[in-house]
C-alpha positions in Angstrom: 120.0 152.2 69.0 119.2 150.2 66.0 118.1 146.6 66.5 119.7 143.9 64.3 117.4 141.4 62.6 119.2 138.2 63.4 118.0 134.8 62.2 117.1 132.1 64.7 120.5 130.5 64.0 122.2 133.9 64.5 120.5 134.3 67.9 121.6 130.8 68.9 125.1 131.6 67.9 125.0 134.8 70.1 123.8 132.8 73.1 126.4 130.1 72.7 129.2 132.5 72.0 128.6 135.3 74.5 126.0 134.3 77.1 126.8 130.7 78.0 130.6 131.3 78.6 130.0 134.2 80.9 127.4 132.3 82.9 129.8 129.3 83.3 132.6 131.6 84.4 130.4 133.2 87.1 129.0 129.8 88.1 132.4 128.3 88.6 133.5 131.2 90.8 130.5 132.2 92.9 127.6 129.9 91.8 124.3 131.0 90.5 121.1 130.6 92.6 118.1 128.8 91.0 116.0 131.9 91.1 118.5 133.7 88.8 118.7 130.7 86.5 115.0 130.9 86.0 115.3 134.6 85.2 118.2 134.0 82.8 116.2 131.3 81.0 113.2 133.7 80.6 115.5 136.4 79.2 117.1 134.0 76.7 113.7 132.7 75.6 112.5 136.3 75.1 115.6 137.1 73.1 115.4 134.0 71.0 111.7 134.5 70.1 111.6 138.3 70.1 109.1 138.2 73.0 106.6 136.3 70.9 105.0 132.9 71.5 107.8 130.3 71.0 107.4 128.2 67.9 108.8 125.1 69.4 109.1 123.6 73.0 112.2 124.6 74.9 113.2 121.0 75.4 113.2 120.6 71.6 115.5 123.6 71.4 118.1 121.7 73.4 118.2 118.9 70.9 120.9 118.8 68.2 120.2 120.1 64.7 120.2 116.5 63.4 117.4 115.7 65.8 115.4 118.7 64.8 116.4 121.1 67.6 118.4 124.3 67.7 121.4 122.9 69.6 121.1 125.4 72.4 123.0 124.6 75.6 120.8 123.6 78.5 122.1 125.9 81.3 120.7 123.8 84.2 122.3 120.7 82.8 125.7 122.4 82.4 125.5 123.8 86.0 124.7 120.4 87.4 127.7 119.0 85.5 129.9 121.6 87.0 128.7 120.6 90.5 129.3 117.0 89.8 132.8 117.8 88.5 133.6 119.7 91.7 132.4 116.8 93.9 134.4 114.3 91.8 137.6 116.4 92.1 137.1 116.6 95.9 136.5 112.8 96.2 139.3 111.9 93.9 142.0 114.1 95.4 144.3 113.0 98.2 143.4 114.2 101.7 144.8 117.7 102.1 144.0 120.8 104.1 141.8 122.3 101.4 139.4 119.4 100.9 139.1 117.7 104.3 135.8 119.5 105.0 134.4 118.6 101.6 135.3 115.0 102.1 133.8 115.0 105.6 130.4 116.2 104.3 130.4 113.9 101.3 
């Protein structure tokens, strides 16, 4: 199989278009343990830099293009936001059969 020579911006686009949405879908349904998140981050880093030494810090990659970053989505941050959204929806909703246990533990 022939490998495509994507630019850095092309690789970022592939990650944001194909990888992140699939991860978010899985995370909303079954969740993703932290050990797998670390592995996913390693694979994305390897894909982005072709297995070579990164040219910039990963934290810089998360910044917007205007701030000098690559505008890559921070997977850990997004997953924490999903968890917060779930907690918020449990706390905001009226007491019903499906969320009594959630409200009890919160």
